[in-house]
C-alpha positions, 0 to 999 in steps of 0.5 A, a space after each residue: 132342547 129345553 125351551 121355556 115359553 114366557 108370558 105375563 097373565 093368561 086370562 083370556 083366550 085370544 090370538 096371542 095366548 092361543 099361539 103361545 099355547 099352540 107353539 109350546 105344545 107343538 115344540 113338545 110334540 116334536 120331542 123338545 122339553 117345552 114348557 110355559 111359565 107365566 104369572 097366572 093361567 085362569 082360562 080353561 085348558 084347550 084339549 090340545 095343550 100338551 106343554 107343562 105350565 108353571 105359574 108364579 102365583 100358583 093358580 089354575 082356576 077360571 076367574 075373570 081379569 078385574 080392575 081397569 085396563 091400566 091397573 091390569 097392565 101395571 099388575 102384569 108388569 109387577 108380577 114379571 120378576 116372579 115369573 122369572 124366578 120360576 124359570 129353570 136355570 138350565 134352559 137352553 132357550 127362553 122365548 118371550 112371547 109378545 110385547 107383554 113378556 118383553 120386560 122379563 128380559 133383564 130378569 131372564 138374563 140373570 136367572 138363565 145365564 146360558 140361555 139364548 133369549 128370543 123375543 117373539 115380536 107378535 107386534 110392537 106395542 102399536 097402542 103407543 106407536 101408531 094406534 094412540 089416536 084410536 085407543 085414547 078415546 077410551 080413557 078419561 082426559 086426566 088418564 090420557 094426559 098422564 099416559 101421554 107423559 109416560 109414553 115417551 119413557 115406555 117407548 125408550 124402554 121398549 126399544 132398549 129391551 128389544 135391542 137386547 134380545 139375541 133374536 127377534 122373531 116376526 111373522 111377516 116381511 111387512 112387519 119386519 120392516 115395521 119393526 125395523 123402523 122402530 128398533 133398527 137393524 136387528 137380527 130379525 127372523 121370519 117365523 110365521 104363526 101357523 095352525 094345525 089344519 087337522 083340527 078343522 076337518 069335520 069328522 061326523 054327521 053330528 058336527 055337520 048338523 051343528 054347523 047348520 044350527 049355527 047358521 040359524 037358517 039364514 041365507 048368509 052367515 058372516 064371521 069375525 074373530 076379534 076382541 071387542 076393542 076399538 082397533 078391531 072395528 067390529 062396528 063395521 060388521 054391524 053396518 054391513 048387516 044393516 045394509 044387507 037387511 035394507 037390501 032384503 038379504 037374509 044375513 046374520 053375523 057372529 063375532 067370537 071374542 071378548 072385550 070392553 065394547 060389548 055393551 056399546 056394540 049391542 046398543 049399536 046393533 039395537 039402534 041399527 035394527 039388527 040386534 036379532 041378526 048379530 051374535 056376540 058369542 064371547 068365549 068359544 071352546 076349541 072343540 067348537 071353534 072349527 064349526 063356526 068357520 064351517 058355518 061362515 060364508 065370509 070371514 072378516 078381519 077389519 083391523 087396519 095394518 094388522 100384524 098377523 091373524 090366525 083367523 085368516 089361516 083358520 078360514 083357509 083351513 075350512 075353505 072360507 074366503 076373507 075380506 080384510 083391512 089393508 096394510 100390515 101383513 095382509 099382502 102375505 096372508 091374502 092374495 087380493 082377488 084370489 083368496 079374498 078381498 083386501 079393501 082399499 079403505 076399511 072405513 069405506 062402508 059402501 065399498 065393504 058392503 059391495 064387496 060382501 054382496 059380490 061374494 055372497 051372491 056369487 056362490 061359484 066365485 066364493 067357493 073358488 076363493 075359499 079353495 084358493 085360500 085353503 091352498 095358500 094357507 097351507 104354507 102357514 102350518 104350526 109344525 112348519 113354524 116350530 121347525 123354522 124356529 128350531 132351525 133358527 136357534 140351533 144354527 150358530 149364526 141364526 138367520 139374518 134379516 
């Protein structure tokens, strides 16, 4: 089967771009003709990437994304027709990965006339559906006003395009219902994003030593995998670290991710007196990533109503328990009280601190939760995700919602 995985610009390693590459590579590893077509690709290629990459702009260097957030988004959309022109006309399936690639759909229809067009809906664009009160804080008032005028048209176009796909893939039953509330009763198929569990095993004594070095001699090490953006609530980890320091608990935290709030978060850490306890690591190589999970006592995912996150599954691969915000796909990803803790209210800092203390001060409970997280997460493997996808696009009628 010839599968083209389409995306906009791959300029940062985050959940969406990582899964795009992992999914396309696993398709190829399972014997399919799988490739990625995108506007540009300017990040270091992970060692496990096997899928071929075609870029409409012909670049493969490592350069940061420039310009304002709106300018980058507009530039991404303007480059999409060029992406479609790079697609092989004989593709059997074209997968539009995330909302960033959905505007490609009409161009793909004209270019790849016999292909099944699949929209892999990582999440509807929450910034316009339910996160606008959060994200608008980062815009100038005049920009905010302009966006408020444009958002109704964007919603109309988003719905029209999603309804035009032959299949819509979603990660969880919870997000199927969320998407249904926006797009209506479409042909939704559950294809949870998964990981390669073998990547997270420690192979030698050198890796074990590096894990200990990452802990920096601290009694407690806390971890977040999150873009440094408003919706990820990274500031709550700073509050936790400050509260633990006030209790005399030797805790340090690491946040892996890039984003516009870095300076703001560093300033907040200094004000709270825990700058020396927080590491904003930025980009981390795929070779090093498992070591950070092994070094952690607890992983946090603090985005309310989150669509999905592989960080919880990756924590499971290293037998690490989690503390997560409520809503979204968390009932699928986390067994509350067994594999981790699902908060009642992510903004209740006192409760977040108490749940953290309860885990870090009870080693046997923490270890048992980590073991159960491993067992629960095994159902979310990358090979199984791809097999489910192949079964879906190979069947004549598809898998109904």
